[in-house]
C-alpha positions in Angstrom: -33.3 -50.4 -42.9 -29.5 -50.0 -43.0 -30.0 -46.2 -43.2 -31.7 -46.2 -39.8 -28.8 -48.0 -38.2 -26.1 -45.9 -39.8 -27.7 -42.4 -39.7 -27.1 -41.8 -35.9 -23.4 -42.6 -36.4 -23.1 -40.2 -39.3 -24.9 -37.5 -37.3 -22.7 -38.0 -34.3 -19.6 -37.8 -36.5 -20.8 -34.6 -38.2 -21.6 -32.9 -34.9 -18.2 -33.9 -33.3 -16.3 -32.7 -36.4 -18.0 -29.3 -36.2 -17.1 -28.9 -32.6 -13.3 -28.9 -33.2 -10.9 -26.4 -31.8 -10.2 -25.6 -28.2 -12.4 -26.1 -25.2 -12.2 -22.5 -24.1 -15.0 -20.1 -25.1 -13.5 -16.8 -24.1 -15.4 -13.8 -25.3 -13.9 -10.5 -26.4 -15.2 -8.8 -23.3 -13.9 -11.5 -21.0 -10.4 -11.2 -22.5 -10.5 -7.4 -22.3 -11.3 -7.6 -18.6 -8.5 -10.1 -17.9 -5.2 -8.9 -19.4 -3.3 -12.0 -18.1 -5.6 -14.4 -19.9 -5.4 -12.2 -23.0 -1.6 -12.3 -22.9 -1.7 -16.1 -22.5 -4.1 -16.6 -25.4 -2.1 -14.2 -27.6 1.1 -16.1 -26.8 -0.5 -19.5 -27.6 -1.7 -18.0 -30.9 1.8 -16.8 -31.7 3.4 -20.1 -30.8 1.0 -22.5 -32.6 -1.9 -20.7 -34.3 -3.1 -24.0 -36.0 -3.5 -25.8 -32.6 -5.3 -22.9 -31.0 -7.6 -22.2 -34.0 -8.8 -19.2 -36.0 -11.8 -18.5 -33.8 -10.0 -18.2 -30.5 -7.1 -16.2 -32.1 -9.6 -13.8 -33.8 -11.3 -13.2 -30.4 -8.0 -12.5 -28.8 -7.0 -10.2 -31.6 -10.2 -8.2 -31.3 -9.8 -8.0 -27.5 -6.2 -6.8 -27.9 -7.4 -4.2 -30.4 -10.1 -2.9 -28.0 -7.6 -2.7 -25.1 -5.2 -0.8 -27.3 -7.5 1.5 -29.3 -10.6 1.5 -27.2 -14.2 0.8 -28.4 -14.4 3.9 -30.5 -17.2 5.4 -28.4 -16.6 9.1 -27.8 -13.7 9.3 -30.2 -13.9 12.1 -32.8 -13.5 11.2 -36.5 -11.0 13.2 -38.6 
């Protein structure tokens, strides 16, 4: 009986804990297309990586890599 009353709260806490991080959901392609936004995210990652979070900083890093090095399509291999 007690489990039925407590279970919804436990599930809600678990779901909210998994959400964490920032509210932005920029994709690599979106950041590649918007250099100003990419610069902003990269600066925030540089200033306070822990607050921004690994996921968003990894997306920004990949977008920066793609803008700098390209996608790799059409490039010859040594």
